[in-house]
C-alpha positions in Angstrom: 85.6 95.0 102.0 88.2 97.7 102.7 87.7 101.1 102.0 89.2 103.3 99.3 92.2 104.5 100.8 94.7 106.8 99.1 97.9 106.4 100.2 101.2 107.1 98.0 102.7 102.8 97.2 105.5 103.5 99.9 103.1 103.5 102.5 101.3 100.0 101.4 101.2 97.0 103.9 102.9 93.7 102.4 99.6 91.6 101.5 97.8 95.0 100.4 96.9 94.8 96.9 96.0 97.7 95.2 94.7 100.6 92.1 97.3 103.0 90.8 95.4 106.3 90.6 99.2 108.8 89.3 102.6 108.8 88.7 103.8 112.1 89.8 106.2 113.9 87.4 107.3 113.5 83.7 110.8 112.2 83.7 113.3 109.5 83.1 111.5 107.5 86.3 108.3 108.5 85.3 108.4 107.0 81.3 110.1 104.5 83.0 107.5 103.6 84.8 105.0 103.6 82.2 107.2 101.2 80.5 107.4 99.2 82.9 103.3 99.0 82.8 103.0 101.1 85.8 99.6 103.1 84.3 96.7 104.0 85.9 93.6 102.1 86.9 96.8 98.7 87.1 96.6 96.4 89.8 99.7 96.7 92.1 99.9 93.5 94.7 103.0 94.6 97.7 104.5 90.5 97.7 108.4 91.4 99.2 109.6 93.8 101.4 113.9 94.0 102.4 114.4 93.5 105.7 115.0 97.2 106.5 112.2 97.8 104.1 114.1 99.3 100.4 113.1 97.4 98.4 109.9 96.5 97.8 108.9 94.1 95.4 105.4 94.2 94.1 103.4 91.7 91.4 102.3 93.9 88.4 100.5 92.4 85.4 102.3 89.3 85.2 105.6 89.9 85.8 107.2 90.6 89.5 109.1 94.1 89.6 111.6 95.4 92.7 110.8 99.6 93.5 112.9 101.2 95.9 110.5 103.1 98.1 111.7 106.7 96.6 110.6 105.3 93.1 107.4 103.8 94.8 106.6 107.9 96.7 105.8 108.3 93.3 102.6 106.8 92.4 99.6 107.6 94.3 97.1 104.6 94.8 94.7 103.2 96.3 94.4 100.5 98.5 91.7 97.9 97.1 92.3 94.6 99.9 94.4 92.4 100.4 95.7 89.0 99.0 92.7 86.4 98.9 
């Protein structure tokens, strides 16, 4: 089992799973993330990264989303493991 390590989503390695703990800000981007289902307690898996690392693709609920690193940096998470 991986120890729970707080970080931001842009730092999560490929294949890792994490739980959302917070989203920075109360602006339009924060609202957009909430509308897409990025809410506290949801599990996210990093499933792909572009060749230069930006954007990244995540799995959230039953959907895949692409996020730029500047957006992912606003999402605070705790690492919980890797894909089984």
